[in-house]
ZALOSE-305092 format. One line per 4 residues: number of its first residue (from 1); their letters; for each residue z, x, y of C-alpha. Coordinates in pm, 1 decimal, padded with zeros to 6 digits, always signed. Layout:
NUM) A) Z:X:Y ~ ...
***
This chain:
1) MHWY) +07703.6:+01695.3:-02855.6 ~ +07442.4:+01604.0:-03117.4 ~ +07094.4:+01680.7:-03006.7 ~ +07040.9:+01962.4:-02760.0
5) EHSF) +06971.2:+01706.4:-02473.4 ~ +07349.2:+01630.6:-02480.8 ~ +07443.9:+01991.0:-02402.5 ~ +07499.9:+01965.2:-02023.2
9) GAIE) +07615.8:+01605.3:-02018.3 ~ +07882.6:+01654.7:-02289.6 ~ +08025.1:+01955.2:-02103.3 ~ +08020.6:+01775.7:-01771.3
13) TAKI) +08210.3:+01475.0:-01925.7 ~ +08460.5:+01727.3:-02071.4 ~ +08514.7:+01871.4:-01728.8 ~ +08576.4:+01525.0:-01575.7
17) SKKL) +08826.0:+01451.2:-01863.8 ~ +09016.7:+01762.2:-01819.2 ~ +09045.4:+01704.6:-01440.9 ~ +09177.7:+01358.2:-01490.3
21) YPNV) +09395.5:+01437.1:-01794.0 ~ +09455.6:+01801.8:-01815.2 ~ +09696.9:+01785.6:-02099.7 ~ +09477.3:+01571.4:-02332.1
25) PVVI) +09277.1:+01787.2:-02588.4 ~ +08897.8:+01769.4:-02575.4 ~ +08710.5:+01768.0:-02908.3 ~ +08336.2:+01783.5:-02945.7
29) GGMT) +08112.8:+01757.6:-03258.4 ~ +07747.2:+01699.4:-03356.2 ~ +07455.3:+01912.3:-03462.1 ~ +07441.6:+02123.6:-03137.0
33) TTIF) +07818.6:+02172.5:-03162.3 ~ +07778.8:+02285.1:-03525.7 ~ +07509.3:+02540.5:-03420.8 ~ +07683.3:+02684.9:-03120.7
37) AKEI) +08052.4:+02618.1:-03165.6 ~ +08180.9:+02973.5:-03101.8 ~ +07945.2:+03026.7:-02802.8 ~ +08069.1:+02692.8:-02647.5
41) LENF) +08441.3:+02790.0:-02687.9 ~ +08363.6:+03132.8:-02538.0 ~ +08205.0:+02981.9:-02233.1 ~ +08394.9:+02652.7:-02156.0
45) DVID) +08767.0:+02640.0:-02153.8 ~ +08760.6:+02258.3:-02108.5 ~ +08657.6:+02236.4:-02473.8 ~ +08976.7:+02272.2:-02700.0
49) YALK) +08826.0:+02218.0:-03046.5 ~ +08477.3:+02192.7:-03199.2 ~ +08422.1:+02020.0:-03525.9 ~ +08108.4:+02110.3:-03735.9
53) GDSE) +07911.4:+01909.0:-03991.8 ~ +08067.9:+01584.9:-04110.5 ~ +08384.1:+01526.4:-03911.6 ~ +08538.3:+01215.3:-04058.3
57) KPIK) +08821.9:+01393.2:-04238.1 ~ +08851.2:+01690.2:-03992.9 ~ +08904.1:+01470.4:-03697.6 ~ +09178.2:+01267.1:-03870.2
61) DLVD) +09348.8:+01592.1:-03973.3 ~ +09321.5:+01733.8:-03627.5 ~ +09489.3:+01425.9:-03474.6 ~ +09758.2:+01449.7:-03732.3
65) YLLT) +09814.8:+01818.4:-03640.4 ~ +09824.5:+01736.6:-03266.8 ~ +10079.4:+01447.0:-03323.6 ~ +10282.6:+01630.7:-03585.4
69) PKTS) +10314.1:+02000.6:-03510.6 ~ +10475.2:+02064.9:-03848.6 ~ +10134.8:+02053.8:-03996.2 ~ +09898.5:+02366.3:-03981.5
73) IDCI) +09566.2:+02397.1:-03807.4 ~ +09454.6:+02640.7:-04058.3 ~ +09429.8:+02350.9:-04312.9 ~ +09166.5:+02174.8:-04100.4
77) ENIA) +08815.5:+02204.7:-04240.4 ~ +08488.2:+02260.0:-04027.4 ~ +08678.6:+02357.8:-03718.8 ~ +08641.1:+02602.6:-03451.8
81) YRKN) +08924.1:+02677.7:-03197.5 ~ +09110.1:+02930.7:-02995.4 ~ +09405.0:+03132.3:-03134.8 ~ +09539.2:+03317.7:-02844.5
85) TEII) +09237.0:+03519.8:-02727.2 ~ +09051.4:+03496.0:-03057.3 ~ +08801.7:+03218.8:-03157.6 ~ +08842.1:+03105.5:-03508.5
89) DKSI) +08508.6:+02975.2:-03636.4 ~ +08556.6:+02825.3:-03982.4 ~ +08261.3:+02763.3:-04219.6 ~ +08176.8:+02407.7:-04325.2
93) TYCC) +08367.8:+02314.7:-04640.7 ~ +08411.2:+01947.0:-04596.0 ~ +08122.6:+01708.0:-04668.9 ~ +08147.7:+01333.3:-04630.2
97) ESLD) +08071.6:+01175.3:-04978.6 ~ +07987.7:+00829.2:-04861.2 ~ +07870.5:+00664.1:-04542.4 ~ +07948.0:+00311.4:-04675.8
101) ELDN) +08314.5:+00345.0:-04578.2 ~ +08241.9:+00409.6:-04211.1 ~ +08246.8:+00150.1:-03945.9 ~ +07934.2:+00184.7:-03730.4
105) ISDD) +07964.9:-00152.5:-03544.5 ~ +08312.6:-00207.4:-03406.7 ~ +08342.8:-00124.6:-03035.1 ~ +08667.4:-00305.0:-02947.3
109) FIKN) +08835.4:+00023.8:-02874.5 ~ +08586.0:+00119.2:-02601.3 ~ +08662.9:+00015.3:-02241.9 ~ +08391.0:-00195.6:-02091.5
113) NDKY) +08243.6:-00253.1:-02438.2 ~ +08050.4:-00546.6:-02298.2 ~ +07818.8:-00286.7:-02147.3 ~ +07774.7:-00089.9:-02463.5
117) LITN) +07459.3:-00269.3:-02593.7 ~ +07279.8:-00241.0:-02260.9 ~ +07349.3:+00138.3:-02219.3 ~ +07090.8:+00394.2:-02286.1
121) TTGV) +07060.1:+00769.9:-02193.9 ~ +06998.3:+00684.0:-01827.0 ~ +07292.9:+00457.1:-01783.8 ~ +07379.4:+00079.7:-01792.6
125) HENR) +07076.7:-00158.5:-01747.1 ~ +07177.3:-00519.8:-01686.3 ~ +06827.6:-00641.9:-01765.5 ~ +06782.6:-00444.6:-02078.6
129) KKNA) +06756.8:-00603.7:-02414.5 ~ +07081.3:-00554.6:-02612.8 ~ +07018.3:-00261.7:-02854.1 ~ +07233.1:-00134.3:-03144.0
133) WITI) +07198.3:+00192.7:-03339.5 ~ +07255.7:+00176.8:-03709.5 ~ +07335.7:+00493.2:-03909.4 ~ +07160.5:+00500.3:-04240.3
137) GRGC) +07180.4:+00876.7:-04327.9 ~ +07245.3:+01234.5:-04236.4 ~ +06993.7:+01516.4:-04290.8 ~ +06623.1:+01463.7:-04354.0
141) LYNC) +06357.6:+01487.1:-04626.2 ~ +06087.0:+01623.8:-04390.4 ~ +06027.7:+01967.8:-04237.0 ~ +05883.5:+01884.5:-03879.7
145) TYCD) +05852.8:+02234.1:-03728.6 ~ +06012.6:+02146.4:-03388.8 ~ +06320.3:+01955.0:-03518.5 ~ +06675.7:+02059.8:-03582.4
149) SACK) +06718.7:+01807.9:-03858.4 ~ +06435.3:+01940.0:-04081.2 ~ +06546.4:+01932.6:-04458.3 ~ +06550.5:+02322.8:-04454.7
153) NNKK) +06854.2:+02291.3:-04221.4 ~ +07057.0:+02040.6:-04420.6 ~ +07284.1:+02316.0:-04564.4 ~ +07341.2:+02477.6:-04226.6
157) LWGR) +07413.3:+02157.7:-04040.8 ~ +07602.2:+01955.9:-04306.5 ~ +07697.6:+02189.0:-04583.8 ~ +07487.8:+01986.4:-04836.5
161) EGML) +07150.6:+02040.8:-04988.1 ~ +07010.7:+01694.6:-04972.5 ~ +07039.5:+01385.2:-04755.6 ~ +07346.3:+01158.7:-04747.6
165) ISSP) +07220.3:+00799.6:-04745.5 ~ +07400.4:+00468.9:-04683.7 ~ +07342.9:+00198.9:-04950.3 ~ +07093.7:-00074.2:-04849.8
169) EKVA) +07377.3:-00328.5:-04872.1 ~ +07571.4:-00132.2:-04609.5 ~ +07265.9:-00098.4:-04377.6 ~ +07186.3:-00471.7:-04403.6
173) DDII) +07546.1:-00565.9:-04334.4 ~ +07555.1:-00343.6:-04028.3 ~ +07242.3:-00511.4:-03899.1 ~ +07388.6:-00856.6:-03955.7
177) QAYK) +07719.2:-00757.4:-03789.1 ~ +07527.6:-00611.5:-03488.7 ~ +07328.7:-00931.9:-03457.8 ~ +07659.6:-01135.4:-03453.2
181) KGAE) +07789.7:-00916.1:-03178.7 ~ +07493.1:-01001.9:-02960.2 ~ +07235.2:-00728.9:-03029.2 ~ +06878.1:-00833.7:-02980.6
185) VVRV) +06715.4:-00522.2:-03123.2 ~ +06839.0:-00274.4:-03379.6 ~ +06721.2:+00081.9:-03440.4 ~ +06803.2:+00287.8:-03747.1
189) THDL) +06855.1:+00666.9:-03757.4 ~ +06584.7:+00730.6:-04024.6 ~ +06250.3:+00605.5:-04137.3 ~ +06321.0:+00334.2:-04389.5
193) EMLD) +05993.7:+00399.7:-04571.3 ~ +06088.4:+00756.6:-04650.3 ~ +06371.6:+00622.4:-04869.9 ~ +06140.2:+00442.7:-05108.4
197) QEYY) +06015.8:+00079.3:-05138.5 ~ +06313.9:-00054.5:-05352.7 ~ +06554.8:+00075.0:-05082.8 ~ +06401.9:-00107.6:-04778.3
201) EKIF) +06299.4:-00413.2:-04978.2 ~ +06665.5:-00465.7:-05071.2 ~ +06756.8:-00441.5:-04700.2 ~ +06494.1:-00697.7:-04606.2
205) EIIK) +06603.0:-00934.0:-04872.5 ~ +06955.4:-00950.2:-04756.8 ~ +06850.0:-00987.5:-04398.9 ~ +06622.5:-01281.4:-04480.2
209) QSGT) +06893.2:-01448.7:-04689.0 ~ +07136.6:-01423.6:-04404.9 ~ +06918.2:-01598.5:-04160.6 ~ +06943.2:-01302.2:-03911.7
213) KIGF) +06647.6:-01292.6:-03686.0 ~ +06674.4:-00981.5:-03477.2 ~ +06415.1:-00736.3:-03334.7 ~ +06363.2:-00395.3:-03494.0
217) NYDS) +06273.6:-00061.2:-03322.4 ~ +06109.0:+00129.4:-03594.6 ~ +06053.4:+00502.1:-03557.1 ~ +05814.4:+00619.5:-03817.2
221) FQLP) +05854.8:+00984.9:-03919.0 ~ +05513.6:+00976.3:-04075.4 ~ +05270.3:+00682.9:-04059.2 ~ +05398.1:+00345.9:-04180.8
225) SIDF) +05188.0:+00170.6:-04445.3 ~ +05035.7:-00168.0:-04360.2 ~ +05220.8:-00320.2:-04651.7 ~ +05563.1:-00191.2:-04508.1
229) INKL) +05470.3:-00318.4:-04152.3 ~ +05375.7:-00659.5:-04288.4 ~ +05716.0:-00684.7:-04466.6 ~ +05907.8:-00552.9:-04157.3
233) INTF) +05752.3:-00819.4:-03917.9 ~ +05810.2:-01087.8:-04170.5 ~ +06172.9:-01003.2:-04186.8 ~ +06257.1:-00934.9:-03822.1
237) DESN) +06175.2:-01102.4:-03496.8 ~ +05808.4:-01002.0:-03467.3 ~ +05785.0:-01024.3:-03075.0 ~ +06099.6:-00794.7:-03052.2
241) TIID) +05975.2:-00535.9:-03300.2 ~ +05866.0:-00195.1:-03171.8 ~ +05669.5:+00053.3:-03384.1 ~ +05697.8:+00411.1:-03261.7
245) ITVI) +05448.2:+00663.6:-03403.2 ~ +05446.5:+01028.2:-03316.9 ~ +05090.6:+01149.2:-03347.7 ~ +05137.2:+01488.7:-03158.6
249) TASD) +04770.2:+01577.0:-03145.6 ~ +04425.1:+01448.2:-03231.9 ~ +04384.3:+01751.4:-03466.1 ~ +04445.7:+01639.0:-03816.6
253) KIRN) +04496.2:+02017.6:-03912.5 ~ +04749.7:+02100.7:-03637.5 ~ +04943.6:+01765.4:-03700.0 ~ +04972.7:+01831.4:-04075.0
257) KMGK) +05083.7:+02193.7:-04008.2 ~ +05362.9:+02039.3:-03785.3 ~ +05487.0:+01812.5:-04070.6 ~ +05302.1:+01486.9:-03992.5
261) QFSN) +05098.0:+01409.6:-04303.3 ~ +04832.9:+01148.6:-04180.8 ~ +04487.1:+01153.1:-04068.6 ~ +04319.6:+01011.4:-03754.5
265) KQLL) +04129.8:+00763.2:-03971.5 ~ +04463.4:+00630.8:-04121.3 ~ +04607.9:+00613.9:-03766.5 ~ +04320.9:+00396.7:-03646.7
269) NLLD) +04328.9:+00171.9:-03949.6 ~ +04692.7:+00109.2:-03883.2 ~ +04634.2:+00043.4:-03516.9 ~ +04364.7:-00210.3:-03600.8
273) YLKE) +04626.3:-00402.2:-03804.1 ~ +04901.7:-00379.5:-03546.4 ~ +04661.3:-00506.0:-03279.2 ~ +04663.4:-00841.3:-03450.7
277) TKAI) +05048.0:-00864.9:-03447.2 ~ +05288.9:-00943.1:-03180.8 ~ +05476.0:-00612.6:-03229.5 ~ +05499.7:-00351.5:-02959.2
281) TRIY) +05326.8:-00024.6:-03049.6 ~ +05405.8:+00310.1:-02882.3 ~ +05208.1:+00624.4:-02954.7 ~ +05344.3:+00966.7:-02872.6
285) YSIN) +05149.1:+01292.8:-02817.5 ~ +05264.5:+01631.5:-02719.0 ~ +05125.4:+01820.2:-02419.8 ~ +05227.3:+02174.9:-02540.9
289) VENE) +05143.8:+02170.0:-02906.7 ~ +05184.7:+02530.3:-03030.8 ~ +04863.5:+02737.4:-03092.1 ~ +04630.9:+02446.4:-02994.4
293) TMSD) +04311.6:+02543.6:-02808.3 ~ +04169.1:+02377.7:-02501.5 ~ +03912.8:+02231.9:-02727.1 ~ +04198.6:+02067.9:-02927.9
297) FYTT) +04343.5:+01947.4:-02596.0 ~ +04029.4:+01771.0:-02484.3 ~ +03978.6:+01623.3:-02828.6 ~ +04329.0:+01474.4:-02787.5
301) IEQI) +04240.9:+01347.4:-02438.8 ~ +03932.6:+01174.5:-02584.2 ~ +04138.9:+01007.1:-02842.8 ~ +04387.5:+00889.6:-02589.6
305) QHLA) +04095.3:+00739.2:-02391.5 ~ +03964.2:+00582.3:-02712.8 ~ +04302.2:+00416.0:-02775.8 ~ +04336.2:+00298.0:-02421.7
309) NNYA) +03971.7:+00153.7:-02442.7 ~ +04024.5:-00027.5:-02770.4 ~ +04390.0:-00119.9:-02787.7 ~ +04515.4:-00156.7:-02427.5
313) SQTF) +04745.6:-00456.7:-02394.1 ~ +05094.1:-00538.0:-02259.1 ~ +05224.5:-00445.9:-02605.9 ~ +05049.6:-00102.4:-02654.6
317) YINY) +05183.7:+00213.1:-02497.8 ~ +05072.2:+00577.2:-02485.0 ~ +05310.5:+00856.4:-02418.0 ~ +05224.9:+01229.4:-02352.5
321) ERVI) +05536.6:+01444.9:-02358.1 ~ +05646.1:+01802.1:-02385.9 ~ +05776.7:+01952.6:-02716.0 ~ +06103.8:+02132.0:-02649.1
325) LDPL) +06211.3:+02342.2:-02950.4 ~ +06540.9:+02245.0:-03105.9 ~ +06788.3:+02522.4:-03164.3 ~ +06710.6:+02536.6:-03538.0
329) ATMR) +06344.2:+02429.9:-03521.0 ~ +06172.3:+02586.3:-03823.7 ~ +05891.8:+02699.3:-03598.7 ~ +06123.2:+02984.8:-03497.1
333) DIKY) +06097.4:+03118.0:-03841.9 ~ +05722.8:+03114.6:-03847.5 ~ +05543.2:+03422.3:-03715.4 ~ +05289.3:+03300.9:-03466.8
337) NNVC) +05084.9:+03549.1:-03283.1 ~ +05091.3:+03366.7:-02958.1 ~ +05434.9:+03198.8:-02931.4 ~ +05741.9:+03357.7:-02767.3
341) IQLK) +06059.0:+03160.3:-02788.0 ~ +06257.2:+03130.7:-02458.5 ~ +06544.2:+02884.7:-02535.5 ~ +06778.4:+03073.8:-02782.0
345) TFMD) +07147.1:+03052.6:-02684.0 ~ +07370.6:+02750.2:-02604.3 ~ +07371.5:+02862.9:-02244.0 ~ +06991.5:+02855.8:-02237.2
349) YYEY) +07002.0:+02484.1:-02340.6 ~ +07288.5:+02408.8:-02108.9 ~ +07092.4:+02547.4:-01810.8 ~ +06778.5:+02392.8:-01922.7
353) CKFD) +06942.1:+02036.7:-01944.9 ~ +07127.0:+02090.4:-01618.2 ~ +06813.3:+02150.3:-01404.0 ~ +06587.6:+01931.4:-01622.2
357) NKNY) +06270.5:+02134.1:-01528.0 ~ +05990.0:+01892.5:-01625.1 ~ +05740.5:+02180.3:-01651.7 ~ +05948.8:+02397.1:-01867.0
361) TGYI) +05867.3:+02388.2:-02232.6 ~ +06103.4:+02632.9:-02394.4 ~ +05844.6:+02868.5:-02523.1 ~ +05532.5:+03060.1:-02416.9
365) DNLS) +05215.9:+03033.8:-02609.5 ~ +04850.9:+03105.0:-02561.6 ~ +04790.3:+02813.6:-02342.4 ~ +05107.3:+02831.9:-02115.1
369) DKYQ) +04897.4:+02931.8:-01820.9 ~ +04689.4:+02606.3:-01870.7 ~ +04994.3:+02380.0:-01884.1 ~ +04957.1:+02257.8:-01521.0
373) EKVD) +04575.2:+02213.9:-01578.1 ~ +04654.6:+01990.5:-01878.2 ~ +04917.6:+01798.2:-01687.7 ~ +04675.8:+01732.6:-01400.0
377) KYNI) +04394.4:+01621.6:-01637.7 ~ +04633.4:+01371.6:-01808.4 ~ +04749.0:+01241.3:-01468.9 ~ +04386.7:+01179.7:-01375.2
381) IKQE) +04341.5:+00979.5:-01688.4 ~ +04659.1:+00775.2:-01616.7 ~ +04533.6:+00698.5:-01265.6 ~ +04183.6:+00598.2:-01389.7
385) YAEK) +04338.9:+00337.4:-01622.6 ~ +04598.0:+00225.8:-01371.6 ~ +04308.5:+00138.6:-01133.6 ~ +04163.1:-00069.1:-01420.3
389) GYYN) +04497.7:-00257.0:-01451.6 ~ +04637.9:-00074.9:-01759.3 ~ +04968.1:+00082.7:-01664.1 ~ +05120.1:+00158.5:-02013.0
393) IY) +05020.7:+00527.8:-02011.9 ~ +05319.8:+00754.5:-01949.4
***
């Protein structure tokens, strides 16, 4: 139960597990578990134990406790559990010291593991390229206002002040091992460029020396430099490389306030470069940016039209989606005049995920009454370009 999107699915999986195997303990973990451990145990008796923060040692200690009753559950760190009618919710005291010792690749213990690399959040897709996720760190260096994992939250989520980062040698080896297992594209958990040039150049050097030629799905937390992109596509399979850029809005001022430190001019310069490559480019905007005006909205629509007019191709995508506030989003701590937060408790998120209301944003702001008008305007734009033969606007 890592991101809030997993709230309903994780609980439903636990319910199925308990129905099939009522005597087998169910354990959950992840960021959302860390935030709401006590509330989850209060509301769902199908969950027996919740592990918070880093769980490598706590899960081993919990298994030892379950298999050897002579040990004490009180010695297990980062755990929340029921003791008779009381819920014991311990603070985070264990922190993993190194990610290099963890095995991110092996899946031999998973039933139907031949489907693992073609599975995403919507299920198994036989025609999907085989994708592998590579963990390179925990925590973050940035403070995007809508995200749980902002660096301000590192202590709350993991019990540490800074990030925990895998060595470049470990990251490179995981990519190579994923390739050997059949992966066609890899995606890493963090923006490589945020971890400095020496770090990612070492990864690229090892990949090149190994002869591994795999695609790379790169999610840029800021805006990738042209030098970085050039080195990326010269290391990985260029035609299977995807560059994801979260622009949020055409307003430089609002975008910078939300944690994205780049300008429209820098964005267009990068897109001009990417246009000449074989890489897939995906641009993401947000339809409910907090405290934007209708003027800001129409400026964003104009920019979307500009991108569609100048960069439209089979390898260029534009996405316009809702911002749903994470439980620890730092925006909650900022006193906005026009924002009223609606999603607050675990049950709020559970119900939201259960019903998946496409028009619900999680907060009310000065333009909430204009939300449908904005959706309708964007749909008109999509239809106009579809009629011209460009279907990559979502």
